[in-house]
C-alpha positions as CSV (number, residue, x, y, z in Angstrom):
1,X,24.8,-11.0,19.1
2,X,23.0,-14.2,18.3
3,X,24.0,-15.4,14.8
4,X,22.6,-18.7,12.7
5,X,22.8,-19.6,9.2
6,X,19.5,-21.1,9.8
7,X,15.9,-19.0,9.5
8,X,15.2,-20.0,13.7
9,X,16.8,-20.1,17.0
10,X,16.1,-23.5,18.6
11,X,14.0,-22.8,21.8
12,X,13.3,-19.2,21.0
13,X,10.8,-17.3,19.9
14,X,11.1,-14.4,16.9
15,X,9.5,-11.7,18.2
16,X,10.5,-9.2,15.3
17,X,11.5,-8.9,12.3
18,X,13.9,-6.0,11.5
19,X,15.2,-6.3,7.7
20,X,17.5,-7.7,5.9
21,X,21.1,-6.6,6.9
22,X,24.9,-7.1,5.1
23,X,28.4,-6.7,5.6
24,X,31.0,-6.5,2.9
25,X,34.6,-6.4,3.0
26,X,37.3,-6.2,0.1
27,X,40.7,-7.2,0.2
28,X,43.3,-6.3,-3.1
29,X,44.9,-9.3,-4.6
30,X,48.4,-7.6,-3.9
31,X,47.8,-8.4,-0.3
32,X,47.8,-11.7,-1.6
33,X,51.0,-11.5,-3.7
34,X,52.8,-10.3,-0.7
35,X,51.8,-13.2,1.7
36,X,53.0,-15.7,-0.7
37,X,56.6,-14.0,-1.3
38,X,56.8,-14.5,3.0
39,X,54.8,-17.6,3.2
40,X,56.8,-19.8,4.9
41,X,53.8,-22.0,6.8
42,X,52.8,-24.0,3.8
43,X,52.3,-27.6,5.0
44,X,50.0,-30.3,2.7
45,X,49.4,-27.2,0.6
46,X,47.5,-24.9,2.5
47,X,48.6,-21.7,3.9
48,X,48.3,-20.4,7.3
49,X,48.6,-17.3,6.1
50,X,46.1,-17.1,3.2
51,X,43.7,-18.6,5.3
52,X,44.4,-15.9,8.1
53,X,43.2,-13.3,5.5
54,X,40.2,-15.1,4.6
55,X,39.2,-15.3,8.1
56,X,40.0,-11.9,8.7
57,X,38.1,-10.9,6.2
58,X,35.0,-13.2,7.0
59,X,35.0,-11.5,10.3
60,X,35.0,-8.2,9.6
61,X,32.3,-8.4,7.3
62,X,30.1,-10.6,9.9
63,X,31.1,-7.8,12.8
64,X,29.7,-4.9,9.5
65,X,26.8,-6.8,9.5
66,X,26.1,-7.1,13.5
67,X,26.8,-3.3,14.2
68,X,23.9,-2.6,11.4
69,X,21.5,-5.5,13.1
70,X,22.5,-3.7,16.3
71,X,21.6,-0.3,15.1
72,X,18.2,-1.8,14.2
73,X,17.3,-2.6,17.3
74,X,18.4,-6.7,16.5
75,X,19.5,-9.0,19.2
76,X,20.2,-11.8,16.3
77,X,20.5,-12.2,12.9
78,X,19.3,-15.2,11.1
79,X,19.5,-17.4,7.7
80,X,23.7,-16.0,7.5
81,X,24.7,-16.4,4.0
82,X,28.6,-15.8,3.4
83,X,29.7,-15.5,0.1
84,X,33.7,-15.2,-1.3
85,X,33.5,-13.5,-4.9
86,X,36.5,-12.5,-7.1
87,X,35.6,-9.2,-8.6
88,X,37.6,-6.3,-10.7
89,X,39.1,-6.4,-14.6
90,X,41.2,-9.7,-13.5
91,X,39.7,-11.2,-10.4
92,X,42.1,-8.8,-8.8
93,X,40.2,-8.5,-5.7
94,X,38.3,-10.5,-3.1
95,X,35.1,-9.7,-1.5
96,X,33.4,-11.5,1.2
97,X,29.6,-10.5,1.4
98,X,27.6,-12.0,4.2
99,X,23.9,-11.1,4.8
100,X,21.2,-12.3,6.9
101,X,18.0,-11.4,8.4
102,X,18.4,-9.1,11.7
103,X,15.4,-9.8,14.5
104,X,14.8,-9.6,18.0
105,X,14.2,-12.9,20.3
């Protein structure tokens, strides 16, 4: 599956548009608190553990979106957007949402 944030893929022709596909992942804030309790790898204000969890959430969301595109018969997704939002009554959860257009190239 080819993924692109651009509306087209250089050197390839989009033959068919299959529609908008999305993927969503929600992570509870308690997970982050637990991570921070045992963090030993903070260097220069960055947390490798925290960043790893965010990457995993993004990858899960992208995988869900790719699965939906495959189910439509697509072999690429263009115009991908990735959003990170806090949700819940006190911003206690983080949502990673991806969206794009499933296409056949």
